[in-house]
C-alpha positions as CSV (number, residue, x, y, z in Angstrom):
1,N,10.8,32.8,-13.6
2,D,9.8,29.4,-14.8
3,A,11.1,27.5,-11.8
4,P,8.4,25.7,-9.8
5,E,7.7,26.9,-6.3
6,A,9.8,25.2,-3.6
7,S,6.7,23.9,-1.9
8,E,5.3,22.1,-5.0
9,G,8.1,19.5,-4.9
10,T,8.1,18.7,-1.3
11,W,7.8,15.2,-0.2
12,E,4.6,16.0,1.8
13,N,2.9,17.6,-1.2
14,R,3.7,14.6,-3.4
15,R,2.5,12.2,-0.8
16,E,-0.7,14.1,-0.4
17,K,-1.3,14.1,-4.2
18,R,-0.7,10.3,-4.2
19,R,-3.1,9.8,-1.3
20,K,-5.8,11.8,-3.0
21,R,-5.3,9.8,-6.2
22,F,-5.7,6.5,-4.3
23,Q,-8.8,7.7,-2.5
24,N,-10.3,8.8,-5.8
25,M,-9.5,5.4,-7.4
26,K,-11.1,3.6,-4.5
27,A,-14.2,5.9,-4.5
28,T,-14.7,5.3,-8.2
29,G,-14.4,1.6,-7.8
30,H,-11.3,1.4,-9.9
31,Y,-9.8,-1.1,-7.6
32,S,-12.8,-3.1,-6.7
33,Q,-12.4,-6.4,-8.5
34,D,-14.3,-9.6,-8.1
35,A,-12.1,-12.6,-7.4
36,T,-13.7,-14.4,-10.3
37,D,-12.3,-11.8,-12.7
38,I,-8.7,-12.6,-11.8
39,P,-7.1,-14.8,-14.4
40,E,-5.5,-18.1,-13.4
41,V,-1.8,-17.7,-12.8
42,P,0.8,-20.5,-13.3
43,E,2.2,-21.9,-10.1
44,G,5.8,-20.7,-10.8
45,T,4.5,-17.2,-11.5
46,W,2.4,-17.2,-8.3
47,T,5.4,-18.4,-6.2
48,S,7.5,-15.5,-7.5
49,R,4.6,-13.1,-7.0
50,S,3.9,-14.2,-3.4
51,Q,7.6,-13.9,-2.6
52,K,7.7,-10.4,-3.9
53,R,4.6,-9.6,-1.9
54,E,6.1,-11.0,1.3
55,M,9.2,-8.8,0.7
56,E,7.1,-5.7,0.3
57,V,5.4,-6.4,3.6
58,E,8.7,-7.1,5.3
59,T,10.2,-3.9,3.9
60,V,7.5,-1.8,5.5
61,K,7.8,-3.7,8.8
62,A,11.6,-3.1,8.8
63,T,11.1,0.7,8.8
64,G,11.6,2.9,11.9
65,Y,8.1,4.3,11.6
66,Y,6.6,0.8,11.7
67,A,8.5,0.1,14.9
68,Q,7.1,3.3,16.4
69,Y,3.6,2.4,15.1
70,R,3.7,-1.0,16.9
71,E,4.8,0.8,20.1
72,I,2.1,3.4,20.2
73,C,-0.9,1.8,18.5
74,A,-3.0,-0.7,20.3
75,P,-3.2,-4.1,18.4
76,D,-6.9,-3.8,18.0
77,K,-6.6,-0.4,16.4
78,R,-3.9,-1.3,13.9
79,S,-4.5,-1.3,10.1
80,K,-4.7,-4.8,8.8
81,T,-1.5,-6.0,7.1
82,P,-2.2,-7.1,3.5
83,D,-2.1,-10.9,3.1
84,P,0.8,-11.7,0.6
85,V,-0.5,-15.2,-0.1
86,D,-4.1,-14.2,-1.0
87,R,-4.6,-15.3,-4.6
88,S,-7.9,-13.5,-4.9
89,V,-6.1,-10.1,-4.8
90,S,-5.0,-8.9,-8.2
91,K,-1.6,-7.3,-8.7
92,R,-3.1,-3.8,-9.1
93,T,-5.3,-4.2,-6.0
94,W,-2.3,-5.6,-4.0
95,K,-0.2,-2.5,-4.9
96,Y,-3.0,-0.3,-3.8
97,E,-3.6,-2.2,-0.5
98,V,0.1,-2.2,0.4
99,E,0.4,1.5,-0.4
100,R,-2.7,2.4,1.6
101,W,-1.4,0.3,4.6
102,R,2.0,1.9,4.4
103,L,0.5,5.4,4.3
104,D,-1.9,4.6,7.2
105,V,1.0,3.3,9.4
106,K,3.2,6.3,8.5
107,A,0.3,8.8,9.1
108,Y,-0.4,7.4,12.5
109,V,3.2,8.0,13.6
110,E,3.4,11.5,12.2
């Protein structure tokens, strides 16, 4: 039978693989980037990018698990919300930081 095992495709297994991949990228320095290496972005592009970043943060904050997280986690223990207007963060690093933050929040609730 060539069908994959049922457990291989579970959401939890895929999430764990993603988490390990991000940890590996961080450990190898793949996401470390000096702010001086980031190319200058035109103002219109930056405005669009920062709006998209703000929407990503708001999307996570609108989830049920984020509401639970705020209820059960002390403010001084919470993961830092990525700053959507920080121009020193590249697009790739931003995606990594948002995903890490989202997974941290979700893992705390689970």
